[in-house]
Every structure is written in C-alpha cells, then in structure tokens.
N, C-alpha and C positions, 0 to 999 in steps of 0.2 A: 504494500500500500504506500501511497505518497500523500503528504500533507503540505500544502503551501499556505503561507501567511503573507498578506500584503496590505500596506497602508493605502487607503483611498482618500484622495483629497476632494473636498467639495468644490463645485457641484459634481455629483456622480449619479448616473441613472441606475446603478446597481442597488441602491438602498432599498427601493421598493421591490424590484424584480429579482434581487439576489442572483444576478448573473444570468437571467433568463435570455435565451437566444444565442448565447455564446457557445461555441463549439470547441471542446477540448479534444486533442488528437495526439497520436503518437505514430512514429514511422516504423513499419514492420519489415522494411527491406524492399517492399514493392510499391506501396502507396501509404497514404495517411489514413489511419483507422480511428474511428470515433471512440471516445472514452465516456464511461458513465461516472458522473461526479455528484457529490453533495457539497453544498456551500452554505455558509452563514455570514452575516455582516453584523458586527457589534462594535459600536463606537469607532466607526471608520476602519475597523480591522476586518478584512475579508479573508475568511479561512475556507480553503477548498480541500476536500478529501477525495482521493481516487483509490478505490478498493473494490476489486483487485486491480493492480497496476501491471499491465503486460510489460515484458522486457523490450524496450525500444532497440531497434537496430541503429548503429551509428550512421550518420549522414553528414556530408560536408555541406555547410551553409555559409556562404560568404567567407570561404576559405577556412572555416573552423569545423573540424571533424569532432562530433560529439553525439551523444544520445539525446535527442531533442524532444520536448513537448511543444505542441503548437496550440495557440489560442487564437481563434478567428471569429469574425462576424460572418455568418453564412448569407448575409444580404448586404446591399449597398449601405454605407454609413450615411447618416445625416448629421447636421450640426447638433441636434438634440441627443444623439446617441454616443457622443464622444466621451471617453473615459479619462480620468486623471489618476495615475498611479503614484505610489511612493516607494518605500523599501519593500523588497521581496525576499522572504526566507523559505527554505525548503527542508523538510525532514523526510527520510525514507525508511520504511520498515519493509525489508525484503524477505519474503517467505516463499521458498520453492519446494514443492513436495513431489517426490518420486519422479524426478526428471531424468530421462535417459541421457547419458553423455553423448555428445555428437561424435567424439573420436576416442578410441582407446588403442594403445600400441603395446605389443610385446617386443621389448628392446626397440628396434627401429621398424618393425613390421606392423602394418595396420591390422586390426582385429575386426572381423565381421561380427557385429553385435546382434545381427538378426537370427543367430543360432548359437548353440552352446559353444563355449570356447575355453581354451587353456590360458589363463592369465600369465603363466610363466613358461609356456610351451609344454611339449609332451615329455621333455626330459629336463626338468628344472636343475640349474646349477648355481653355484656361488655368483652373486652379482647380477643374475637375471632380473629384469626390471619390468614392471607392469605400470603403464602410464594411463592416467584418466584425465581427459580435458574438462576443465571447469569453465562454465559459461562466464563470460566477462562481466555480466551484470551482477553475478554473485561472488566474484573474486574480490572481496572487500576485506580490509584488515579486521580481525576479531570476529569474522563471520563464523557461525556454527555450521559445521558440515556433518551430515549423516550419510553413510554409504550403506544402502540396503543390498545385501548379497543374497542371491538365491542360487544354491548349488544345483548341479545336474542331479535329477532324480536317480538315475541308474547310470553312473559313469562307466565308460568302457573298462577302466581299471579302478580298483579300490584305492581311495586316497591314502597315501602312506607317508605322513609327516614324521620326521625324526623328533626325538624328545628335546633336542637342543635347537630346533628350528626357530629362527628369529627374523622377522621381516621389519625393515625400517620404512616408515611412512614419512615422505618429505615433500616440500614445495620449493619452487625457485623464487628467491628473494631479490634477484637482480645481480647477485655476486656469486652465490653458491646455493646448494640444495640444503634447506633448513628443515630439521626434524620437527614434526608436529606431535611427537609422542611426549606430551607434557601431562600436567595434572588432569586435564580435561579429555585425555585420550582413553578410549576403550575399544577393544576388539573382541566382541562377542562371537564373531565368526570363526575364532580360533585359527587365524592364518588362512582364511578363505576356504575352510574345510566344512563349514556348517552354514545353513541358511539363517543368517542373523545380521546385526548392524555393526558398523564401525563408526565411532564418533570422534571428532577432533575439532580444534579451533584453529583457524588460519592465523598466521603470525602478522605482525604489524606491517611487514613488507612482503608483497606478493607481486611478481612481475611476469610478463609474457616471455616465453622463450620458444625456440623452434625444436620440435620433435618430429622426426620422420618427414621433414619438409613442411610442417604445418605450424604456424604461429598460434599459440594459445596460452592460457594459464593452466598449469599442469600440477596434479598431485601424483606422486609415484610411490609404488611399493617395491622394495628391493631386498632380495635374499642376502643377508649378511652373515648368518651362521646356520648350520644344519642343512637339511635337504628333504626332498620328497622321494627318497629312494636313491640308489647309486647305480652307476653305469655297469659296474662289474656284476651286480646282482641281476642285471637285465639280460645276461647271456643265457638264452634258453637252449638247453642241450637235449632234453628228453622230448621226443617227438614221435607221433604215430599218425596213421591215416586210417579212417574207417574203410572197411572192405565191403560192407553191405549197407543198404538204406536202413534207417531206424524203423522199428516196428511202431506204427501209429498208436497201437493199443498199449505199448509198454516202452515209453521213451527213457526209462531208467537204464536200459541196457544198450551198449554200443559195442559192436564187434570191430576190432582193429587188427592191423597186420602184425602188431607186436605189442606185448604188455611189459616188455623189459624196461626197467627203471621206474615203473609206476608202483606206488604203494597205497594201501587204504589211508584215507583222510588227506591225500594229496589234493591240492587245488589245481584245476584245469582251466584251459581256455579252449572252447569248442568253436571251430570256424575262424574266419578271418574278418577283419574290419571291413565294412561297418556292421557286419552281421554277427559279430562275435558275442558269446555269452559265457559266463563263469559257471563252473560246476565243481563238485567235490566227490571224491571216490568213497563209496561205502565198502565195497569188496571187489575182488578180482577173481575171475575164473581163468587160471593160468593155462588149463588144458585147452580151452576153446578160444583163448585170446579175447575174452569178453570182460569189459569194465562195467560194474554195476554202480550207478550213481546214487547219491543220497536223495536227490530231488530230480524229478523228471525234467527233460529238456522242454523249453517253451515251444519248440516247433520241430517238425520232422527234419532230419539231416540225411543228405544223400551220400552215397559211397564216394570216397575221395575227400571227405571233410577232414580238416586238420585237427589233431588233438595234441595240445602242448601242455607240459608240466609247468606250472606257474610258481616262480620263486616267491616267497613271502616278503623278500626284500626288494622286489622289482620296483621300477619307477611307478609311482602312483600319484601323478600330478593332480592338483585341484582343478575341477572342471566347473565352470560357472554357467548357469542357464540364463540368468539376467542380472543386471546391475543398474540401480538407480541412485540418484543423488537428491538429498534434501538440504535446504539452506535456511538459515535465519540470520538477519542482519538489521541493526537499527543505527542510523547515522546521527540522529539529533539535529537540531536546527542549524542550517548552514546557509551561507550566501550562494547565489548563483555563480557557476563557473563561466557561464556565457549567456548573453541575452541579446537577441537581434530582433528588430522590427522590420516589417516588409510592407511598405505603403507605396501605392502608385508605381509598383514594379521596381522599387529601390530599397536596398537593404541599408540599415543603420545600426551601428553597434550601440547598445544601451546598457552595457554591463555596469558602467559607472553610475548611471541614474538608478539602476535597480538595487544598488548597494547603499544608497543614500536616501534619507527621508525627505526628499524634495519633490514637488509635483512635476510630473512629466506625462505626456500623452503617448500611449503605445499605438493608437490608431489615429490616422489622419484621413481626410477626405481625398478621394481619387478623382482624376480628371475624367476618365471614361466611366460612363454609367451604363453602357451597353456592352455585350460580348464583342470583343474586337481582336482581329488578327493583324499584327504588324509585320511588314516585310521591309528589311533594311538593305540598302545598296550603297557601295562605296563611291559610286559615281552617278551623276544624273544621266537619264536616258536622252539620246538624241531625239530631235523633233521628227520622228519617222515611225512607221509601224513597228511595234514591239510585241514579241510573243513570250509568254511564260507558260511552261508546261507544269500542270499540277498532277503530282503522283498521288492518287487517291487509293487508299486501302479498301478492300471489301469489308463490309460490316461484319460484326460478330454473328455467329449462327443464331444465338438467342434473340438478337435484335430483329431478325427478319424471319423468325420461325412463327409457327401458329400460336406460340405463347403470347406474342405481341400482335394481337389482331387489330389494334387501333391504328390503322394506316393514316398517316398525316399527308395531306396534299402538299407536295414540295413547292408548288407554284405560289402558295400563300406566303412563303418565306421572302423577306425583303432584305437582300444583302447589298450594301452600298460600298463601292470602291472610292477611295479618296487619296489624294496626294497632297504633300505639304508645300506651301508657298510662303512668301514673306507676309501675306495677308491671312495666313491661317490655312486650315484644311479646306480643300476644294474638291468637288466631285470629279470623278474620272469615268468617262464612258468606256465600257469594255464589251467585248463579245465573248461570252462565257460558254465554252463547249461542255463544261463539267456539270451543267444543270445544278448549280449551287453545291459543288463538290460531291455530287452523287456518283460520278464516275471520273476516270482519268480523262484529261483533255487539255487543250490549249486555250489560254486566255489572251486575247489580243486587244491592244489599245495603241493610241498615238502618244509617244513621249512628249511631255510638255516642256516648253522652253523656260517656264518660270518655276521649275522644280527646285526647291530650296532645302538645304541640309537642316536637320533638327536633332537635338539631343534627346534620345529616348533610351531607357534602360542603360543609362550611363555611357551611351555610345552616340557619337555625332555621325549620322548617316543620312542618306536620302530615303525617306520613309514613304511607303505605301501602306494603307491600312484598309481592312475590310470590316465593316460594321454590320452586325445583325440588328437592323433598325427596329423591327417589330417583334423582338424576342418575347415580349410579355404576352403577346396575343397569338403566337405561333410556335411551333416546335418541329424539330426534325423527327422523322420516323426513326432514324438511327443517327446518332451523332457522327458527323463526318470525321474521318481519320486520314491525315495527310502524311505521306512519307517525305514529301519535300516539294519545293518549287525549283524548276530548272530553267535556266535561260539557254539561248543558242540551240533551240529544239525546233523540229518540224516533223510533220507526218511523212512517212516514207511508205510507198506501196510497191509490192513486188510486181512490177509491170514495166513494159517498154512502151514509150509514147511515140506515136508515128503521126506525122503532120502532112497534110495536102497530098494524100495518096490518090491518084487517079485510078479508079477501079473499072472504068469502061466508058463506052459511048452508046448513047441511046439510038436505036434504029426506028423508034416510033411504034414498035409492036407491043401488044399487051403481054402481061405476065413475064417481063424481062427479069433475068436473074444474073447477078454479078457476085464475084468473090473477092475478098481481101487477100493480100499476100500473106498476112499473118493471122493466126487464130489460136485460141479463142478471142472474142472481142469482149472486153470488160465494159461495164456500165459507163455511160457518159460520152459515147461517141457523138460526133456531129457530122451529119451527111448533108452535102450541098449539091444542088442541081443548077447548072448554068442555063438560064432561060433567056430568050431573045428580047423580052420586053417586060415592063413592070406589070405586076398583077393589078387587078382592080383595087379600088380603095377598100372595098368590103373584104377582099381576100387579104390585103395587106394587114388590116386590123386583126383578122383571124390568125394570120401567121405570127404577128407580134405577141398576141395573147398566148400562143402556144410556146414560142421559142425566144421571146424577149425582143427588146428594141434593136438588138444587133443581128437580127435574123436575116437581113438582106444586105448584100455588099454590091454596090452599083459600080459598073465599069463604064467610063465615059471616054470619048475620043478627044482630040485636041481642041475641038470647038465646044466641048461640053455636052455633046449629045450622048444619050444613053446607048451603049453598044450591047450590053448584056447585063444580067443581074444574077449573082450567085445567091440562091435562096435555101435556107435551112428547111429540110423536110422533117416531118414528125413520125417517130416510130410508133407503131401500133402492134397489137398481138395478132390481129386478123383484119380482113377487109370487110367483114359483114356489115359494119355500121358506116363504112366509108362511102362518100358520094363521088361523082365523076370529077369534081374539082378539088377534092381533098388531097393535099400533097402528103401522102402517107407511104410508109414502107414497112416491111417486116424483116427482122434480122434473126438469123440463126447464130447465136453467139458461139456455139461450139465449133461449127464448121466455117464461120466467117461468110456465110451466104446471105445476100441481100436481095429481096424480091419486091417488085413493084406491081401495081394493080393492072386491071384490064381495061380501064377507061370508063367503066360503069361503077365498079367498086374500087376506088382508088385511081388517081390521075396517072396517066402514062407520061414519063419524062419526055420533054420535047426532043425531037431528033436533032442531034448535033454530035460533033466529034469531041471526044475527051471532055464531056460535059457532066460527068458524074464523079464526084470525089468525096473522100472522107477528109474533111479539113483537120480533124484530130480524132484519134482513137488510141486505146491502150490494149495491149495484149500481154498475157502472162498469167500470174496467179497460181493457185493450187496450194495444197497442204504443205508443199515443200517450203513455202515462205513463212511458215509458222516457226520462226527461229526463237530459241531461248535467249535469255538476257545475255548481252555482250557477245553474241555470235555473229552479229553484222558488224564487220570491222574494216571492210575494204571498199574504197571508192572505185567505181567503174571508169570514171573520167575525172581528171583534175578539175578542181573548182578554186578560183582565186580566194586567198585568205583562209582556206580550210586546210587544217593540218591533218586531222583524223576524225573518224566518226565511229559511233557505236550505238547500240540500242540498249537503253536502261530499263526497258520493259519487255516482257515476252510479246513477240509478234503473234497476232491471232487473226482469225477471220478467213484464212485461206482454206479452200475446199477443192478437192479434185473433181474431175468430170463425173457426173452422176451416172451410175451403171444402168444398164437396161432393166435389170431386175428391180432396182430401186425405183425407176420410172414407172414400171408396171405397178409396183406396190403403192406408190404415191398417187398414181392416176386413179386407182380405185377409190382411194380416200377422198380425192378432190371431187370425183363424181358423187360420192356419198354425201359429203357435207356441203357441197355447192358454195363454199366460202361463207358459210353461216355456222355459228356456234350454237348448236341446239342440244346435242347429246354430250355426255362426258367424253366420249371418244372424239367427237368433233373438237372439243376444247383442247384435248391433248394434241391432235394433229395440227390445228392452227397455231398452237404454242410453238411447235417446232418451226413453222414457217415464219414466225415473228422475228427470228434472229438466227444467223448461222452459229452464234456463240452458244446456243443451247445444245447440251449433250443428252440430258435425260429429263423426262417430264412424267409426272404422275398426278392425275386429277382425282380428287376424293369427292364423291357426290354427297349431298346432304342426307342424313339418316334421321328419320323421325318415326318412332314407334308410338302410335297413339295409346298403347296400353302401358307405356312407361310410367312408373310411379311418380317420377319427377314432374310430369306434365300435369298432374292432378293436384289440386289444393283441397285440403279438408276445411269445409266451411266453419266447423266448430273450433278448428285449430289451424288458422291460416299460415302460421309461422312454421309449421312442421317441416315442409320441404321448400320453403320460400327461397332460400339461397340457391339450391340446386335448380329450382324451377327458373329463376331469373337467369342463371348461367345458360340453361338449355335454350331459352327463348331469346337470348341476347342477339344472336345472329341467325335468325330463321332462314332456312333454305340456303345456307352458306355453302358455296363450292370452293374447296381449297385446291389450289394448283401449285404443286411442288416443282420447282425448276432447279436444275443443276447445270452450271456453266461448263463449257469445255475448257478445263483448267488443269495444269499438272500438279497443283498444290495438293497436299494430302487430304484436305477438307475443302472442296471447291464451293465457295459461297458466292452467290450472284451479287453484282453491284446493284445499288438502288436504281440506277438508270436502266439496267437490264430488266429489273422487275417491273418498272414503270412502262418500259417499251412493250413487254409481253402483255401486261394488263390492258394497255390501250389498244393493242392490236386485236385482242379478243373482244373487248367491249365494243369496238367499232363493228364487229360482226355478230353481235349477240343481241338478245332482247334487252331493252333499257332496264328491265326489272331484275336482271341477273345480279345476284349477290355474290361477288367474286372476290377472293383473296388470293394473292400471288406471293410466294416467298420460298424459303428453303425448307426441305423436309426435316423431320426429327433425325438427329444424328446419334449414332451409337459408337462410342469409342471402344475399340478392341485392343487390349494389351496382352502380350504373351510373356510368361515367365517360364523359362525352360532350362533344364540341365542337359548339356550336350557333351558327348564324349568325342573328341577329335581323333583322327587316325594316328596323329603323332603330335608331339609338343611343338615341332617346328611350324606347323600350320595353325596353331591355336588362335593367334591374333587375327589371321586372315579368315578363319572360320567364323569367329564372332562377328566380324564386319559383314561377311557374306550372309550370315543368318539374318541379321537385322535388316540388311538391304532387301533380302528376299521377302521377309515378312512385310516390310513397308510397301513393296511392289505388289505383293499378293493382296493386301488389304486396301489398295486404292479403289475408291468406289467406281471409277470409270474405266480403268485399264487393268484392274486386278482380277482375282478369281482364277479358277483352274484354266479357263480358256483365254484369259487375258482380255475379256470383253466387259469386265466390270461386274458389279453385284446388283442383283434385282432388289427392288424395294421390299423390305421385310425379310430378306434372306440373311442369315447369320452363319458364319463358318463354324465347323465342328472341330473338336480336338483331333479327330482322325485326319482332317485336312492338313493340320499343321505338322503332325508326325510325318506324313508322307512328304510334305513340302521340304522340311528340314533335312530328312534323311537322304533326299536326292542331291543335296549340295556336296560338291567335291570337298573332301577332307573331313566329312562327318562320318563317324563310325556308327553311332546310334544315339537315340535320345533316351536319357535315363528317366526323366520325368518332365511333365509339361502341364501348365495350367493356363486357363484363359480367363481374363477379366472383361466384362462381368461374367460370373459363372452361369447366371440366369438372366433372361430378359426382364427389364423393369416392367411393373404392372402397367397395363393400358398403353404400352408402346407398340404402335403399329406403323406400317408404311415408312419405316425408317431406312436409312442408309448407313452402312458401317464405314468407318475410316480408321486409319492406323493411329494407335496411341504410342506410348513409350514402352519399349520391350526390354526385359532383363534377361540376358543370356549368361549363364554360369557354365564354365568349362570344367570338366573333370577328366582325369586320366585313370584308366583301369589300374587297380592295385594288384600286385602280385599275390596270387592265392585267393583273391577276392571273388 
C-alpha cells in the first residue's frame, strides 16, 4: 500500500469533492493503468491511500528513469478546476505474498521454474550456488523476506543430506556477498529438504548485480560444508536386466538374468529416467534368478528393464517442485525523489516545489481543447503540389468484430488541416485518399508561401496540425492507428503505359474489329477516332458529358479551318442500348480486341486511313506484382534527382487472368443474383465483386425462433428476461457479413475503408430495408506446446525454427491447412494434424508430447477463423537406456 500526504493551498476545488474526477495511475510496462484510491482532506492536508498498490515498472520521463505514479485530469481543465499544491510526502508499506521469482540460476545456468528442478544440480558439490532474483520493488533495506519451499512429492532419488551440511544465504551489497543469517534468520526447510519456509531480513545495503547475463537483485544459497551424497558413493556396480515381462497379477516378482551381488533388504532402482522407481528386496530365489520385492511395482515392466543396486550413500540432491517469495517493507514518511508536471505537451521539473511548503500549480490550462495531431518539418514546403503518404494500420479485431455493432458513419467526422503563419493557424485545403485515416493513402495539398516556423513540444519546426473539430458530437468506429507519414511517395502500378498507338483504319463497314499490340488492357484506356468534321452541338454536349471537356482535339490548317477532329469514344459492355449515332465501342481486355457497332446499334467509325488510335492505355498487371515490403528496388529508367526507390508497403490488388472454370462458376452466380442482393448467397457473391482485396466472405442470416424464451415477457414479472429480450431485439433481422482481406499477416483484419466499400457496394444492390453489418469474423487463437525429439543435437536449433515456421504457415487462415488453401469458417485443427505436420519436418525424430490451446472451443463461438498464436517448442534428446 502507498500513502501520500500533501498540503493544499486555498483556493482549492478538492475541499468539497475530495479529489473527485482525478485519475491516479501507474505504469505497468505497457501502458498506464488506473488505481483505486481513498482520500480525505482535513485542515488543508490531503491524504491519499492506495491499497493494494501494484508494483510500477520503471519508465524514463524527461530523462529521469524511475517508478512513477501519475495524477491527471481525464477532461479539459478550466480556470475553476485549477489546483494549488504545497509539500508532498510519501510512505510505502510493501507486502508481496507468494510471488514466483522471475529468474533462478544454478551456478550460471538458468532454471526452468515451470517444472520440478534441482537447486544445486543433480550432483551437488562444495560451493555450488542457487540464485533467486528479487523483484526490484521489494529489494529494500530491512525488508522481511519469506521463501516458501515446496519439495518434489516423489523425487527420483531420496534426498541424502550429510549431518554437517551447511548452506550460506547471502545478498550482494555492492562490494561483496553479505550473509543474511542473523538473529532474524530461520530455515524450517532444513536445507531445502522439506516443504517449509525460510525467513530472513535484507541488510541495509542491497544492490543489483549480473548473474548469468541478467541484471537483478539476487539472494543466493551456497554449499559451504557437507554434501548431499558423494561422487564415489554414486558408482553403481551391481546391475541386472529383466528377462521376462512382469506378471500383471503379481508385480512383486521380477525375473532377471543374474541375482549375483543382490541381497535381501537391498535398495533398487527399477528402469531408467524419467520412468525410474525405487524398490526394496524382500527375498531372492537364487535357483530361478527371481527377486521378490517388499512392495509391488507401480506398473508393468517389460523384458530388458534395468535393475540397479542403489548405494545408501549415493547422490540425493534436493528437488524443488515450486518456490515463492513473500515480502514486507515499511518506508515511513519520505520526500519525493522526483516530481514532473506535463502541461500543454511540456515537461517541468517540480521536485523543489514538492519538497517545500509553498503554493504551486501542478496543472495549467492547455492551448488545444480538441484532439489534435501535429506534424513537424525542418523546412517549409515549396509553393507547389505536395504529397504525404499516411501509413494506416488495420484496426484491432475486436474493434471491427460483431462485439462492436454500433457502426459510426465516418462521413460525420470533421477533420481540419491547418498550417502555421505569422498570423496564426490557417486552414489548409487537402485531398485526402485515406477517408479520415480509414485506410492507407496519399494526402495532397499546395505548399504555402507564408508557412512560418513555430515552437511546439520544445522544438522550432514548420508545423502542420490536424484537428478533430466535432469530436464531442462524433466518434470513430475504430480509433485510427498510424505507422507514420512519409514524404517523397507516389503510387506505382505494375503496368506499361503506351501512348498514341494507331490500331487501324476504318473501311466504313459494320462490326469492325481491331487489336492492340499489347494485352491485356488495364482500366483507363482512351480510344480516339479521327472524324472529318465537328459533331452537332447536341452530340458535342453528349460527348463532353461522357468523356469530359477535353474529349475533342481539333486539327486546323494554316488559315484556321477545321481539317479533322480526334474524338474520344465511350466504352460500353454491349451495343443493345446503343443508337446509330452513339460513339460506342466494346473492349476485350484480355485479348486486346476492340469492336465497333453496325450503324444501327453503335456508330461505324468514319472511313479514313490510320484514323483509329489509343491515345493512352496500360498493359501488364497480374498477381506477380503483389510484391512484399522492400522488394521493389530497381528503376527501369533513370529519373532526374532520384537516387533509389523502394516500396514500404506490401503491393496488392494484382490478379491473374480468370480461368475458364472460374468464369463458368461466376457466370452462374451472376445469372442467379442479377446484380441484386436478395439471398444470403447473393450477398456473399456480390461481396467478392466489391473489391479484389477480398479473400474470404461469410454471410450469417438473421435467426429468430418465435418460441425462444427471451422473446416473451411475463406480464406479472416484466423484468424477468428484460435484459436478454432487449439484446435479442436490438438488431432485428440483422445480416452479419464477415470479410477477410487478402493479406499475408497472421491475422488479416480489413481496413475501415474496405469494410465501408463492401457495405456500400451491397447496399446499392439491396433493399433499402436491409439491416446489414460488415466486419471481421470471430477469431480463435491457436497455440501449440510440444516436446520434440530431434534426430541429432547438431540440428536442434534448426528444428525448433522449422517447427515454429511450419506451425505458423499451417495455421494461416488463408494459405494454411493441409492443402494450403486456408481454413473454413468454424473449422479447428486437431492434435493429430499437428503430430503429422511436425513429424514430417526434416530433422524431427518424433514428438514426445503435444498440447493445443485452447483445448476446447469457447461456448457460443461459431463461424470463427483460426490464426496462429505463440508456440512453445521444447527439444529433448533420447537418454541412454530410457
């Protein structure tokens, strides 16, 4: 527990509310966690108690590394909510009960505390040492320490301490190892041989030191006299082997190849580690080589099992099942060792004020009252088009899962871009491809000539800022996460651009067909026909409406007369709706074939020589262009002022030519749904068409059982099922659409923009009454713990890496599974799958044991997808005779 006392100077808003609204927090190594406190104010003395007080993790704040507590207002300050502090004192009472140590070492070797262990090794000798790490928060002078020792229930060998055994317990004081065996020391475990407690008090000085490459505060136990058996006594000379299996009905008799050297009452070891057990001889049948035991064996033993005479002086090391530490410490009232305030994004050292009884304000008003993102640049932008690339992370799975059904319309968000001038902050007009940071994209603007440097965050830079203007009346569906902003970026497409390619001459006949020199043709081509005269005004208007103001290029002679006109024609899917004067054409993108009408359905190009051209088109594409990060590194041609290029994001969107089988399959679906979302299958099929980035889709229809108990309310007791009833009717008729993007990450999560794109695509083709939710499916993390035996010690490290990589590949939701085609919704792997998978890997002999987490599916979890968690692979080598 922690207690703080502080002087409050009038006026102070704490008097009536006793600190209401203030948030006390501590740093846990990842983020700030809230604390539960009680406080009182008496005669301007504010006393705060925190119990229990977690152990804070050290954090560097304003170049001071310490264990910090943080006190903050969770809302914007006003003039009426400012505080005046005086002196601050702190006292700490630290109590830690049954805390497992983070690290333990035998001599310089780390000990695995997840299983039984030998603190002094299997053959303890003089000066063998057992180290225990003490948590820094408890490593305080005069702290009381209790070590709870639980020894192994049935150790492989009986513990064999000598009568003169003496273990020294010590801690490092900065200069040497200092003994803690003083008047407060007690060892009821009798040198780690019994399940009991060890108590001692830490000395005035305890410092961190390095053991086994790890810096920590350590207590160590060291053998200074005596032993747990001797090496000479460990030489086993009498040995036999069973020649027949034991009789399951009488396990007291074992038949061996020889009983020579064995006598009644001798102690035996039957079998080899880790399956060895102790036994004692009752009598011996010397004629038949049969040993009769005092107590039957615990299990059947096969022929060939070893039988060894065990010396009573053999090594019997202590074996510990578990070990925990408990601490008690009281500091008394002390001044703060550090005190920092952070207001308006600026730190200020307040240690001096906190140790004196003079009024000072820990909180001051900030300039920004809205959530604001600042971007600082060392130089101003030139007065020309500027591009910034925003790297946007995908949202967390929970943020776009069915748990969070309250979809927020992103259009309602109002984000304002501003730049700083000598007249203050001014608005900056931008073109935002990211849809308010919903997906990665380029943000374009014109650099301003009056851009002025400003000091923010203790740095004088040229600042842009992005303000969330209407934050009080709007919210993000999922808070955006940015990896960074990048300058000097542009979009690149895996394509070759071709300009002004003449594809033929019109002969005036109907249904003319021409081909490009390159195929396939990507979207965005511009086809022009050279016509001898200007179209009518009505036709000109129609052409400009379809192709824009630059749809006609007029060619004039020396005296300004019109000689010809290049006119952009319009692409259509067919000529069924085309009239005789419609300048339409059909393009087969795969083959590069371009077809014109017959004069009744679609205009025939005027007869002329070389009068049909593609003023621009692109060819290329395909899945080959989906390159991973930093795989695009080579310029095909030199560009002035460009030294090198690379891609900092995975390239995506490339798709190979659709197979005939796929066309047949898709054609049936198109005929069925007719571009309308009516059935669940229609919604799934149209979802795939919404974006090439979609890899998997699953639609869940609404389920309503009229006989469900939750739908009915009891008139005499309306509150009986009220909560379940409201949850059930909250989203009536809701259709859930789970989408998974085409992404190599272990858990592919769709971006908010992709979710919005799919939802809008389906809503445009569905009934206005459709209640639709689009997001990510429920995810099931699968982790494997396995004990693997490699074929040799040389390949051990390679085997561990190969097993983990194979598991991660196998568990990928899109490319994993037995066939490498991904996992079906609701399908989970079985243990047998993992056994077969691991044992196929080169260098793996066999799998000793394997477990999968979770062992069972959570209740009510359906239509989930699995993904790879963290795997623990332990390697073992076969023991001789085992």
